[in-house]
Structure formats: structure tokens, C-alpha cells
TORROLUM-516568 format. One record per residue: x, y, z of N, C-alpha, C, O in turn; residue in three letters. Coordinates in steps of 0.05 Angstrom, whole numbers, padded with zeros to 5 digits, always signed. Layout:
BEGIN
XYZXYZXYZXYZala/...
//
This chain:
BEGIN
-00211+00138+00428-00193+00141+00407-00205+00152+00384-00224+00140+00375met/-00197+00175+00372-00209+00187+00349-00197+00172+00323-00173+00173+00316ala/-00214+00158+00311-00203+00149+00282-00220+00162+00260-00245+00165+00260val/-00201+00171+00238-00211+00185+00214-00224+00162+00196-00216+00139+00198leu/-00243+00168+00179-00250+00151+00159-00231+00144+00142-00214+00161+00135pro/-00230+00118+00131-00211+00109+00110-00220+00118+00082-00243+00113+00073leu/-00201+00133+00068-00206+00142+00039-00209+00114+00022-00203+00091+00030ala/-00219+00119-00001-00219+00092-00018-00189+00082-00023-00171+00097-00030glu/-00188+00055-00019-00159+00045-00026-00150+00049-00052-00166+00054-00070pro/-00123+00046-00056-00112+00051-00082-00088+00030-00080-00080+00019-00059ala/-00077+00026-00105-00055+00003-00110-00032+00020-00103-00024+00036-00119arg/-00021+00017-00079+00008+00029-00070+00026+00003-00061+00018-00017-00047thr/+00047+00008-00070+00072-00013-00064+00084-00016-00036+00099-00035-00028pro/+00075+00005-00022+00091+00009+00001+00069+00011+00026+00048+00022+00020thr/+00073+00002+00051+00057+00012+00072+00054+00044+00078+00035+00053+00090pro/+00073+00056+00070+00073+00084+00072+00053+00098+00052+00037+00116+00060leu/+00054+00089+00025+00035+00097+00010+00008+00087+00014-00010+00103+00008gly/+00000+00064+00022-00022+00053+00032-00036+00071+00057-00060+00077+00057ala/-00017+00077+00075-00023+00091+00099-00033+00118+00093-00054+00127+00102leu/-00017+00130+00078-00021+00159+00073-00050+00161+00054-00068+00176+00059leu/-00051+00145+00033-00075+00143+00017-00101+00138+00033-00122+00145+00022his/-00101+00127+00057-00123+00120+00076-00131+00144+00084-00155+00145+00089ser/-00118+00166+00088-00121+00194+00099-00133+00211+00082-00150+00228+00088phe/-00123+00207+00057-00133+00227+00030-00124+00218+00003-00101+00211-00001ala/-00143+00219-00014-00136+00208-00040-00111+00223-00052-00107+00247-00049pro/-00095+00205-00066-00066+00213-00075-00066+00213-00108-00076+00193-00119leu/-00059+00229-00121-00053+00225-00149-00029+00206-00156-00012+00199-00140ser/-00031+00200-00180-00011+00183-00191+00018+00196-00182+00035+00184-00170glu/+00019+00223-00191+00047+00235-00185+00052+00231-00158+00075+00224-00152thr/+00031+00235-00135+00039+00232-00110+00046+00211-00100+00061+00210-00081glu/+00033+00188-00113+00042+00160-00101+00068+00154-00117+00085+00140-00106arg/+00072+00162-00140+00101+00159-00148+00125+00172-00130+00148+00163-00125arg/+00114+00198-00123+00137+00215-00105+00139+00197-00079+00162+00195-00069leu/+00120+00185-00069+00125+00167-00043+00141+00145-00052+00159+00140-00035ile/+00142+00132-00071+00160+00109-00078+00189+00122-00085+00208+00109-00077cys/+00194+00144-00099+00217+00154-00108+00227+00175-00094+00250+00182-00099glu/+00214+00188-00078+00223+00212-00064+00234+00208-00036+00235+00227-00020gly/+00242+00186-00029+00250+00178-00002+00282+00177-00004+00293+00171-00025leu/+00296+00183+00022+00326+00183+00024+00338+00157+00029+00326+00136+00024gly/+00362+00157+00039+00378+00131+00047+00363+00113+00066+00352+00121+00086glu/+00364+00091+00058+00354+00069+00077+00373+00061+00096+00396+00057+00089ala/+00363+00057+00123+00383+00046+00144+00372+00022+00154+00348+00020+00154his/+00387+00000+00164+00375-00022+00175+00385-00025+00206+00407-00017+00212ser/+00369-00035+00224+00369-00031+00250+00364-00060+00261+00344-00072+00254his/+00385-00071+00279+00379-00096+00288+00358-00096+00312+00355-00075+00324ala/+00344-00118+00320+00324-00117+00340+00339-00110+00364+00362-00117+00366ala/+00328-00097+00382+00341-00087+00408+00357-00062+00407+00363-00050+00427gly/+00364-00053+00379+00384-00031+00378+00370-00004+00380+00346-00004+00374ser/+00379+00015+00387+00374+00046+00385+00369+00055+00358+00385+00049+00340glu/+00352+00067+00354+00349+00084+00325+00356+00112+00331+00345+00125+00349ile/+00377+00122+00315+00385+00155+00321+00360+00167+00311+00348+00158+00292ser/+00352+00191+00325+00333+00206+00318+00341+00235+00303+00329+00256+00305ala/+00363+00232+00288+00372+00258+00277+00353+00267+00257+00334+00282+00263gly/+00358+00259+00233+00341+00266+00210+00318+00255+00212+00317+00234+00225ala/+00294+00266+00200+00268+00253+00201+00268+00230+00188+00277+00229+00165pro/+00257+00207+00199+00256+00181+00184+00230+00165+00186+00214+00171+00205arg/+00224+00147+00170+00203+00131+00167+00207+00098+00171+00226+00087+00160ile/+00192+00089+00183+00197+00059+00188+00184+00047+00163+00162+00055+00157val/+00197+00029+00149+00188+00017+00120+00181-00009+00131+00159-00019+00127met/+00199-00022+00147+00196-00051+00153+00202-00054+00178+00219-00039+00189asp/+00188-00077+00194+00192-00081+00220+00176-00065+00240+00161-00047+00232gly/+00177-00071+00265+00164-00057+00287+00187-00041+00304+00208-00051+00309trp/+00181-00015+00314+00198-00003+00330+00182+00009+00355+00158+00003+00358ala/+00193+00024+00371+00180+00035+00394+00193+00063+00402+00216+00069+00396ala/+00179+00077+00412+00186+00106+00422+00182+00101+00455+00159+00098+00464trp/+00204+00100+00472+00204+00091+00497+00215+00108+00516+00230+00126+00509ala/+00208+00105+00544+00221+00121+00565+00233+00097+00584+00218+00081+00596arg/+00261+00098+00586+00273+00075+00604+00278+00090+00632+00289+00112+00635his/+00270+00076+00651+00277+00084+00680+00305+00069+00691+00315+00048+00681leu/+00315+00084+00712+00338+00079+00716+00346+00049+00727+00368+00040+00728ser/+00323+00038+00735+00326+00009+00749+00320-00013+00727+00318-00036+00734asp/+00316-00005+00698+00313-00021+00679+00288-00027+00667+00285-00042+00647gly/+00270-00016+00680+00238-00012+00672+00241+00005+00648+00260+00021+00644arg/+00218-00001+00630+00213+00021+00610+00179+00023+00607+00163+00005+00614arg/+00174+00046+00597+00145+00050+00584+00146+00056+00556+00158+00076+00548gln/+00134+00039+00540+00131+00044+00513+00108+00065+00511+00085+00061+00520ile/+00115+00086+00500+00096+00109+00495+00075+00105+00468+00050+00108+00466val/+00098+00096+00450+00084+00093+00422+00095+00067+00406+00120+00065+00403ala/+00079+00048+00396+00091+00029+00375+00095+00043+00348+00079+00061+00341leu/+00114+00036+00335+00117+00047+00312+00120+00026+00288+00139+00011+00288leu/+00099+00026+00268+00093+00007+00251+00103+00016+00225+00111+00040+00221leu/+00103-00002+00207+00109+00002+00179+00093+00029+00166+00069+00029+00165pro/+00109+00049+00157+00092+00074+00148+00091+00096+00166+00082+00118+00158gly/+00101+00091+00193+00103+00115+00214+00125+00126+00214+00146+00114+00211asp/+00124+00151+00218+00149+00171+00219+00159+00167+00248+00142+00161+00265pro/+00182+00170+00254+00194+00167+00281+00185+00196+00295+00188+00218+00284leu/+00174+00193+00318+00165+00218+00333+00189+00235+00333+00211+00224+00335pro/+00187+00263+00331+00211+00281+00333+00208+00293+00363+00198+00282+00382gly/+00222+00322+00362+00216+00334+00390+00241+00331+00409+00260+00320+00399gly/+00242+00338+00430+00265+00336+00448+00269+00308+00462+00270+00307+00487pro/+00270+00286+00447+00272+00259+00460+00289+00258+00481+00282+00250+00503ser/+00317+00270+00473+00337+00263+00496+00330+00277+00518+00336+00267+00540arg/+00319+00303+00518+00313+00316+00543+00293+00302+00559+00296+00302+00584val/+00275+00291+00548+00252+00274+00562+00260+00247+00569+00244+00231+00577leu/+00287+00240+00565+00294+00213+00568+00282+00189+00553+00279+00167+00562gly/+00274+00197+00526+00261+00180+00507+00281+00174+00487+00299+00189+00481met/+00275+00148+00475+00289+00139+00451+00272+00125+00433+00249+00119+00440asn/+00283+00120+00410+00269+00101+00389+00288+00073+00389+00312+00073+00386his/+00272+00052+00392+00288+00028+00393+00271+00006+00377+00247+00004+00376val/+00289-00008+00364+00278-00029+00344+00268-00052+00360+00283-00062+00376ala/+00242-00062+00357+00235-00085+00370+00236-00110+00355+00236-00132+00367leu/+00237-00107+00330+00246-00132+00311+00264-00116+00290+00266-00091+00290thr/+00277-00132+00274+00296-00120+00255+00279-00097+00239+00257-00103+00230pro/+00288-00075+00236+00276-00055+00225+00291-00043+00206+00315-00042+00208val/+00277-00032+00180+00288-00012+00162+00274+00013+00157+00251+00014+00150arg/+00290+00033+00162+00277+00059+00160+00290+00074+00135+00311+00065+00126thr/+00281+00095+00124+00282+00113+00109+00287+00141+00117+00275+00149+00137val/+00303+00158+00103+00303+00185+00109+00278+00199+00097+00272+00193+00073glu/+00264+00216+00109+00241+00229+00101+00246+00258+00091+00227+00272+00083ala/+00271+00267+00091+00274+00298+00088+00271+00299+00057+00259+00320+00051arg/+00278+00285+00035+00273+00289+00006+00244+00290+00002+00235+00307-00014pro/+00228+00273+00015+00197+00275+00010+00186+00301+00024+00170+00315+00011leu/+00194+00307+00044+00186+00330+00055+00191+00361+00038+00176+00380+00034leu/+00216+00358+00033+00229+00381+00014+00211+00384-00012+00203+00406-00020glu/+00205+00358-00029+00190+00359-00051+00163+00367-00044+00151+00379-00062ala/+00153+00364-00025+00125+00371-00016+00124+00402-00012+00103+00414-00018met/+00145+00415-00002+00150+00443+00002+00156+00457-00022+00150+00480-00025ser/+00169+00443-00040+00178+00457-00070+00153+00457-00086+00151+00477-00100arg/+00135+00441-00087+00113+00437-00104+00087+00435-00090+00076+00413-00093thr/+00075+00454-00073+00054+00450-00061+00030+00449-00080+00009+00440-00070pro/+00028+00456-00104+00005+00454-00121+00002+00425-00130-00019+00415-00138gly/+00021+00412-00129+00023+00384-00141+00021+00365-00118+00014+00342-00122glu/+00025+00372-00098+00022+00352-00075+00005+00363-00052+00011+00361-00028thr/-00014+00374-00061-00032+00384-00040-00045+00360-00024-00050+00363+00000ala/-00052+00334-00040-00067+00313-00028-00049+00299-00007-00057+00291+00014gly/-00020+00297-00016+00002+00287-00001+00005+00304+00025+00009+00291+00046leu/+00002+00328+00025+00006+00345+00048-00016+00343+00067-00012+00344+00091ala/-00043+00340+00054-00068+00333+00071-00063+00305+00086-00069+00303+00110leu/-00055+00288+00073-00052+00260+00085-00030+00260+00103-00030+00243+00121ala/-00011+00277+00100+00014+00275+00122+00005+00290+00143+00013+00283+00165trp/-00011+00310+00142-00020+00325+00163-00040+00309+00180-00038+00309+00204ser/-00062+00294+00167-00078+00276+00180-00066+00252+00195-00074+00243+00217arg/-00044+00242+00180-00030+00221+00191-00017+00229+00220-00014+00215+00239ala/-00010+00255+00217+00008+00267+00242-00016+00271+00265-00013+00265+00288his/-00037+00280+00254-00064+00287+00273-00068+00257+00288-00070+00256+00312asp/-00069+00236+00271-00079+00209+00284-00059+00200+00301-00065+00185+00320ala/-00033+00208+00296-00011+00197+00317-00016+00214+00344-00016+00204+00367ala/-00021+00237+00341-00026+00254+00368-00050+00242+00382-00050+00240+00407gln/-00073+00233+00365-00094+00225+00379-00089+00200+00392-00101+00196+00413ala/-00073+00182+00383-00065+00158+00394-00047+00163+00423-00048+00148+00443arg/-00035+00183+00422-00017+00189+00447-00043+00194+00471-00044+00182+00492leu/-00058+00213+00464-00083+00218+00484-00095+00193+00488-00099+00186+00512val/-00103+00175+00470-00116+00149+00478-00100+00131+00493-00110+00115+00510ala/-00073+00132+00487-00055+00117+00504-00055+00120+00535-00055+00102+00552his/-00054+00151+00540-00055+00160+00566-00080+00150+00580-00078+00138+00601ile/-00102+00156+00568-00128+00146+00574-00128+00115+00582-00141+00106+00601thr/-00112+00099+00563-00114+00071+00566-00099+00064+00591-00107+00045+00603arg/-00081+00075+00599-00061+00067+00619-00074+00081+00645-00071+00071+00667leu/-00086+00101+00642-00100+00118+00668-00126+00105+00678-00131+00103+00702gly/-00142+00095+00659-00170+00092+00666-00180+00064+00658-00201+00055+00669arg/-00166+00048+00640-00181+00020+00634-00166-00001+00650-00143+00003+00658leu/-00178-00022+00652-00172-00046+00666-00153-00060+00646-00149-00052+00623ser/-00141-00082+00655-00122-00095+00642-00138-00109+00618-00126-00110+00597ala/-00158-00118+00620-00176-00130+00598-00188-00108+00578-00193-00113+00554his/-00191-00086+00589-00199-00062+00570-00175-00050+00555-00178-00040+00533glu/-00152-00051+00568-00127-00041+00556-00117-00059+00532-00106-00050+00512arg/-00123-00086+00536-00113-00103+00515-00130-00105+00491-00122-00108+00468met/-00157-00102+00497-00176-00097+00476-00172-00073+00458-00175-00073+00434ala/-00167-00053+00473-00162-00025+00460-00138-00027+00444-00139-00017+00421his/-00116-00038+00452-00092-00041+00435-00098-00058+00409-00089-00051+00387leu/-00111-00078+00412-00114-00093+00392-00133-00087+00369-00131-00096+00347met/-00150-00072+00377-00167-00054+00356-00155-00036+00345-00158-00032+00321val/-00136-00018+00361-00118+00003+00350-00099-00011+00327-00098-00002+00304glu/-00087-00030+00335-00064-00043+00316-00080-00052+00289-00074-00046+00266leu/-00098-00065+00297-00117-00072+00268-00123-00047+00251-00117-00046+00227met/-00133-00027+00263-00139-00008+00247-00115+00007+00235-00118+00017+00213asp/-00091+00009+00249-00072+00019+00235-00059+00001+00215-00047+00011+00196arg/-00059-00025+00218-00047-00043+00197-00067-00047+00174-00057-00052+00152gln/-00093-00047+00175-00108-00042+00153-00103-00018+00137-00105-00019+00112arg/-00098+00002+00147-00093+00028+00136-00066+00026+00117-00064+00038+00096arg/-00048+00012+00128-00019+00007+00115-00020-00017+00098+00001-00025+00088ala/-00044-00032+00094-00041-00055+00077-00030-00076+00090-00021-00091+00073gly/-00028-00084+00111-00016-00104+00125-00028-00123+00138-00018-00145+00144leu/-00058-00116+00145-00075-00137+00155-00091-00148+00133-00098-00135+00114ala/-00099-00177+00137-00118-00191+00119-00142-00198+00133-00141-00216+00149arg/-00167-00184+00126-00188-00195+00139-00189-00191+00168-00193-00168+00176gly/-00184-00212+00184-00185-00208+00214-00161-00216+00228-00159-00216+00253met/-00138-00225+00209-00113-00228+00213-00096-00206+00210-00098-00192+00190leu/-00075-00201+00231-00059-00179+00233-00028-00190+00240-00025-00210+00255met/-00009-00180+00232+00018-00186+00246+00018-00179+00275+00004-00159+00283pro/+00030-00191+00289+00037-00182+00318+00066-00193+00324+00066-00213+00339leu/+00086-00185+00316+00110-00197+00320+00127-00186+00343+00150-00179+00342pro/+00112-00186+00363+00122-00176+00389+00116-00192+00414+00094-00204+00415ile/+00133-00194+00433+00131-00211+00460+00109-00204+00476+00097-00183+00475thr/+00104-00221+00491+00089-00212+00514+00102-00191+00532+00088-00172+00541gln/+00130-00194+00537+00146-00169+00550+00136-00144+00539+00124-00127+00552glu/+00142-00143+00513+00135-00117+00499+00109-00109+00503+00106-00085+00508ile/+00088-00124+00503+00062-00115+00509+00057-00105+00535+00041-00086+00540leu/+00073-00120+00555+00071-00108+00582+00082-00081+00587+00073-00066+00604ala/+00105-00075+00569+00117-00048+00569+00096-00029+00557+00093-00006+00567asp/+00082-00039+00536+00062-00020+00524+00039-00013+00542+00030+00010+00542val/+00029-00033+00558+00004-00033+00574+00007-00028+00604-00011-00029+00620leu/+00033-00023+00610+00038-00019+00639+00031-00040+00657+00023-00035+00680gly/+00033-00065+00647+00028-00091+00664+00049-00107+00668+00069-00102+00654leu/+00048-00127+00685+00066-00149+00687+00063-00166+00667+00042-00167+00655ser/+00086-00184+00660+00083-00204+00639+00064-00225+00645+00051-00237+00628ile/+00063-00230+00675+00043-00250+00683+00014-00241+00680-00004-00256+00677val/+00011-00212+00682-00019-00203+00678-00025-00201+00648-00047-00202+00639his/-00003-00199+00634-00008-00196+00602-00016-00231+00592-00033-00237+00576val/-00001-00245+00605-00007-00270+00595-00033-00282+00606-00047-00297+00592asn/-00041-00274+00632-00069-00284+00639-00086-00266+00625-00107-00279+00618arg/-00087-00243+00618-00103-00228+00605-00110-00243+00574-00134-00249+00568thr/-00090-00248+00559-00093-00259+00535-00104-00286+00535-00117-00295+00516leu/-00098-00303+00561-00112-00331+00559-00142-00327+00564-00157-00343+00554arg/-00150-00308+00577-00178-00303+00585-00188-00293+00561-00211-00299+00556ala/-00176-00280+00544-00190-00268+00518-00195-00292+00496-00215-00296+00483met/-00173-00307+00497-00179-00331+00484-00200-00353+00489-00215-00363+00472arg/-00199-00358+00521-00223-00371+00527-00252-00361+00518-00271-00375+00511arg/-00251-00334+00519-00278-00320+00515-00280-00317+00483-00298-00302+00476glu/-00265-00329+00464-00268-00326+00436-00263-00301+00421-00270-00295+00398gly/-00247-00284+00440-00246-00257+00427-00218-00257+00412-00221-00245+00391leu/-00196-00264+00414-00176-00264+00403-00164-00288+00402-00169-00303+00421val/-00145-00298+00377-00132-00321+00375-00104-00316+00364-00103-00305+00342glu/-00082-00323+00374-00057-00326+00362-00047-00340+00346-00050-00364+00351thr/-00032-00334+00322-00021-00358+00305+00006-00347+00300+00011-00330+00283arg/+00023-00358+00314+00052-00351+00308+00055-00320+00314+00045-00311+00335gly/+00068-00306+00296+00073-00277+00297+00046-00262+00287+00048-00239+00279asn/+00025-00275+00289+00000-00261+00280-00023-00265+00303-00023-00283+00320his/-00041-00246+00301-00068-00248+00322-00092-00244+00303-00094-00228+00284ser/-00106-00260+00312-00134-00258+00296-00156-00244+00315-00158-00252+00338val/-00170-00227+00309-00191-00212+00327-00217-00228+00315-00227-00224+00292leu/-00224-00244+00328-00246-00262+00323-00274-00250+00331-00293-00258+00319ile/-00278-00231+00350-00297-00219+00355-00289-00185+00361-00288-00175+00383glu/-00285-00172+00333-00272-00149+00334-00296-00128+00348-00288-00111+00364glu/-00323-00130+00341-00339-00115+00351-00343-00115+00382-00348-00095+00396glu/-00340-00138+00391-00342-00140+00421-00318-00132+00437-00320-00123+00460arg/-00294-00135+00422-00271-00120+00430-00273-00087+00431-00262-00074+00449leu/-00285-00078+00413-00292-00048+00407-00308-00039+00436-00301-00019+00450lys/-00330-00058+00442-00346-00051+00464-00335-00056+00488-00344-00045+00508ala/-00313-00072+00489-00299-00074+00518-00280-00048+00523-00275-00039+00545ile/-00272-00040+00499-00250-00018+00504-00263+00009+00499-00249+00030+00497ala/-00291+00009+00498-00306+00032+00495-00304+00048+00469-00308+00073+00467asp/-00297+00032+00450-00293+00047+00422-00316+00042+00404-00314+00047+00380leu/-00339+00032+00413-00364+00023+00397-00377+00045+00385-00398+00042+00372ser/
//
């Protein structure tokens, strides 16, 4: 999984601002635009489908981009965390949809994108950060294919935990080795292409090995460097 270096952190009031600033330094004007240049907010109940009409950004909660099979099974292609745009493209044609995994709040991104287009000279850093964030999302899709196709259950879980920690650090959501993990083992199974039993067994093994610890809706990466080595990310 390709990971871009973090830029120097700044005081930003939203996960979106922190995430974008991690990819490129932002001016005060650009940070203010992130706070003030977003459109209407929408709330989505856990388990509901999120319409993929206008470009939207997840501001609170966790969502997924998923493919549902006719027998009820699903494959989660991407987890969408605070600060992430909803993936675009021909989702319906591909049988894909966006679903809220927890209560989610999204905002319309079009005003921000239009402001960037109108004032390229004043928003060069923001445009660069947006582009790099998009590239990172594309790299995660490639990493996810590799994760599903070539890694063992143990390696898949380690890979996902390291990815989620990196993403939430960028968005200012992780604290030290503690990160939110507000999803069930069933959802983890849909991400990793495993059965719930296999996910449970894998997490118990990692806890015994002193790699990961769960605390309510949070997870602690006790041995992050060992997890990276297991996932071939070192």
C-alpha cells in the first residue's frame, strides 16, 4: 500500500481539513474555505443507502462502498471515514452502492470544488491536497485487491488495522495508538472476504499475541511495527 508522507499538521476544526492538510500545506484562506465552502448537510441512519447524486463528503460516522450479491452476501470495496469523499463513477451499473455503517453525516462538496475552480491561484495548495487524497484512495483500492487476493486472514487483518490507523491519524481522529473502530465483526468480514467465525478467531489470536486490543468502539495497535511486518508494509 503506497502511503504519502504526512505534511506538518495544522489546527483544523474538521477531519476533512486535517486530512487534506496532511497531504499538502494549506493557507489560512484555504483552511477557512474548507470550513465555509461546503454545501447542505445530510444525515443518514445506520444501514441506510446514501444517494450518490451530487459529490459528497463524509463528515461524521463510517460508511462503505459495497457490492451486494443476489443471495444477500456483500463485499465492501472501500471503507469511507470522516473526511473521505464518496466514490463516484457508474456505481449503479457496477451494482455498487454507498451505505451508512453507523449514523453518518455527509455534506455536498460541489461548492468547494467550484470555489477551487474559480480561484486556482488562491487554492493551489488545496487543489494539490485534493488530488493527492484522490491518488491515495486509488492506491487503497489496489492494496485492497492485493489484500483479498494474496494475503492470509492474519495478514489481511494486520494490513487493514495499519491502513485504518494511518487514515485516522491524517484526519486527526486517532490518539497515539488508540483509534476508533465503530464497526462489527460482521462488517470486518465483509471488508476482508472472510467469515465472521474466521474474523473472530483472527482477532482473538492477535490479542493473544499482544498485537491488538479492543476497548469498546476503539482499537489499540499495541505492536504497530509488528503489524506492519506481518502485512508486508514495513
